[in-house]
N, C-alpha and C positions, 0 to 999 in steps of 0.2 A: 966709374962707381957703379956699383949695382943699386938699383933703384930699391928703397925700403918700401915705399908707399904708392900706390896710384889713387889720386883724388879724382873722382868721376862726378861731374855735375851734368844732371839731365834736364834740360829745358826746352819748354815750348812757347814761344813768343813771350819771353821774360819781361817782367816790369823793370825797367833801366835803373831805376834809382835803388830798387833791392838788389839786383844783381851787382850793381858797382860797389854795394857794401858787402858782399859775399866775396867779391875778388879783393877788396880792400883787406878784409881779415885774413884772406890766404896769403897776401902779401907779407903780412906782418907775423908770419908763424915763426916760431922758434926753430923749428927742425929746418936745417940748411936747404935751400932750393935744390941742391946737387943731389939730395936724398929721395926726392919725391918728384912724380911726375902730375901734371894737371891735363886732364881730358875734359873738354866741353863738348857735350854731345847736344847738337842743335837737331832736336827733334820735330823737324817738319815746320819750323816757324816760318812765318809769312816772309820775313826779311832773312836773308843769309845773315847768321850771325858774325861769321868770319870777316864781314866787310864793315861791321859796326863795333866789335869788341877787340880791344888791343891784348894780346897775350903775349908779347914781345918782351914783357919784364920778367917772364919766367924761362929759364933755359931748357926745360923740359915739358913745354905746353903744346897741345895740338887741339886744334878744331876738327871735329868730326861731325858730318852731317848724315842724320838717319832719318829717312823719308818715310819710314812706316810708322804711323802715329801712334803713340801708347808709351806710357812709363815703362811698362814690362820690356817692349822692343827697345828702346834707349838704353835700359840696363842690361840687357843682353849684349848690345853692340858694346857697351863700356867694357863688359867683362872680356870681350874677345879681345879688344883692343888693349887692355891693361897689361902691362909688363912687370909690376911688382908682385910680390908674395902676398900682400895685404892691401885689400881695396877700401877705401872710404867714399861713400856714397853720400854727396853734399847737395841738398836742394837749392833751387835758385833763390830761396829766402831764409836761408841758414847762415847765420854769422857765427863763425868758430871763434871760441877763446884763442889766444894767441899761442897757447901751448898745445892746442888740441892734437896735432898730429904727433907731436913728441912724446904726449901722454898714451895716445893710440899705439903707438910702435912699442912704447915700454910695456903695455899692457900684453902685446902679441908675444912678447919674450917672457913675461913672467907668468902669464896663464895660458899654457900652449894646449891645455884642455879643452879651451873655448875655440869656436870655428867663428861665432858671431858675437859682437858686443857694441854697447853703445852707452850714451850718458844722459846727462840732466838736459832738459830743454826748458829754457826760460821763455816767456813771451814777452814781445814788444808790440803792443797793439797802435795802430794808426789812430784810433779813436778810443776813447774810455768806453769798454765793455758796459752793456745796460745791466741790473742787477739781475733779471730774469736769466741771463745766460750763463752764470756761475756754474749750475749743474751740468751743463753741456760743455764746458770748456776742455774737458780731457778728450773730447773727439777731435780738438785741434791739435793734437800732439804736443801737449805740455806736460812735461814730467819733471817732477823735482822730488827728490827723496834724500834720507839722511844717511844710509849704509849701502856698501856694496853688496849685490847679490847676483847668484848664479845658479844654475840648474843644468842637468842633462835630459830634463824631461821637457814637453812642448807646452811650458806654461807663458802666458802672455805676460806675468810678473815680472820675467827675467828676460824675456826676449826685447832686443832693441828696436826703436822704430826706425823709419827709414831715413829719418832725419839725422845726418851724422853717423849713419851705419857703418860699423868696421867688419868685413868678411876676409877671412883667409881664402885666397885666390881658388885652391882646389875645391873648397866649400862651393864659391860661386860658380864654377865650372860642372860642379855636380848638379847645381839647380839649374843651371842654364840647358844641360843634357836633358834633365827631366821636363823642362818647360818646352823645350822644342820638339817634344814627342807627345804632347799633352795638349789638346787644344783648349780643354777647360781651364788649365794654368794660365793660358794665353789671355784668357777673359778676363783674369784679374788684373787689378790696376787702373790707373786713370787713363782715359783717352779723350782727348779734347775735352768737352763739357761734363763727359761723364764720371760720377764721383764713385766709382767702384774702388773697393781697397783690398787688402789682404795679401799683395804681393810682397810686402815687407816681412809678414810673419811667414810666409812660404818660404822666402829666402833664409829668415833666421832660423826656422824649424829644420831645414835642410843638414844644418850642424848636428842637430840630434839625431836625425836619421841616420848619418854616418859614424854616430859613435862620440860626438864631440858635444859642448855645451853652448848655452847663451848666458850673456851677461850684461849687468848695468853697472856703471862705476860713476862715483860721486865726484871725481876728479875730472871726468870729460865733461865739458860744459859748453854749449852754444846757445845762441839767441835765436828764436824762430819769430821773424818778421809777420805780423799778421795783418791784412788790409782790412779796411772797413766793411768791404763786400762778404768776407767771412764771418762777420758777426749778425748778418741778416738772417731772421727767422726761416726764409725759403730756402737759403744755401743750407743751413745746419740740417734741416729736414733732408734734403736731398742727399748730404753726406752720411747722416744716419740710416737712412735707408740702403745706401749703398753699401755702408760697412756692414750691416746686418746680413745682406745678401752675400758679401764677398767672404765673411768670416765663416758663414754656414758651408759655402761651398770648399773653403779651406780645409774645415775640419773633415770633410768627406775625403779629402786625399790621404788623411791618416786614420780612416777607419771609424771614425765618429759620425754616423749618418744621423742628420736631425730629424727629432719629430716635430710635427705641426702642433701647436698647442692649441686649446679650446676648440677642437673639433666637435665634442659630444655637446648634446643640447645642454647640460649641466655646465660643461665647461664656458660655453657661449654665454649662459647666464651670468656666470661669475666675472667674466670679462666686461659683459655690458654694465654691472653695477660698479665694478672699478673704474672703468671710464666716467661712469656718471658722477664720481666723487671727484675727479679731476677739475681743473681749471680749464678753459679753452685751448690754451697754449700747450699744457702738458698733454691734452687729449690728442692734439695734432700730432705731436711728437711721437705719443706712443702709437699712434695709427701709422706713422713712418717706419717705424721698427717693424711694425706687424706685416707691412707691405713688402719690406725687404726679406723677411722670412718666408712668406708665401712664395715670393720669386724663385729664392733659393730651393725651396722645397719642389716648385714647378720644374726648375731646370735640372734637379737632380732625379726626379721620377718621371720626367718627359711627359708631362700634361699640363 
């Protein structure tokens, strides 16, 4: 039987209880096992995951070791190894609803003008989030919405997150070709403790680059497991700085060269008074965003 979907899990030193939940959700998928394959990409973990994680329950499962550290490298390996025409990227903290693969496959048939698509992402927190963190929760890839949406423009409003992202293989192969010939694209994405991002959007927008679209669907649902460490102020500041950097680099790939705000004396004065009105925590987060913007500007203009 021809495989309909390749599920690709890229992981580096995974938290075992989270990965167990991810795999348990895949075991309970309504799409028969014979119609999809499971690729577990072990991205230079300290312990070989093939010796620790049993995939024998799946008739089309493979362990794959990728020694070059970085989420982008792991995904490129998954794209090379995948055999199906639709790829579904599942993070090692993503618990899919039981019908996720079945719905994803149906969307691929009903919306052939889409190259990438995703769905709703609920949060399951290890600890109760503090009140101050609510404005920053969207940075943790939490998305809940009430209607389907799609576009053939490079819009973040319709582009899927990496969590549960569905991609037609020929779109993924085009993305891989571009990344392999562009060192700046390779610099996007997480690597060890570096919290750069943007590789998700780069992959999603490749669909638009070749004349297709991106979409998000209410019927596709997963749960994002969020540990206590990701609710710490220091982590979130590093995350926001990395995202500001990465998304400005990403925009430059498609002709949107960023400008650095507040460079004139008047702009600096306005920024000074804006920061002055903030509470100390808001000020720290605003400065983290600014650092990311400056780093991107320096990278793009080589100073």
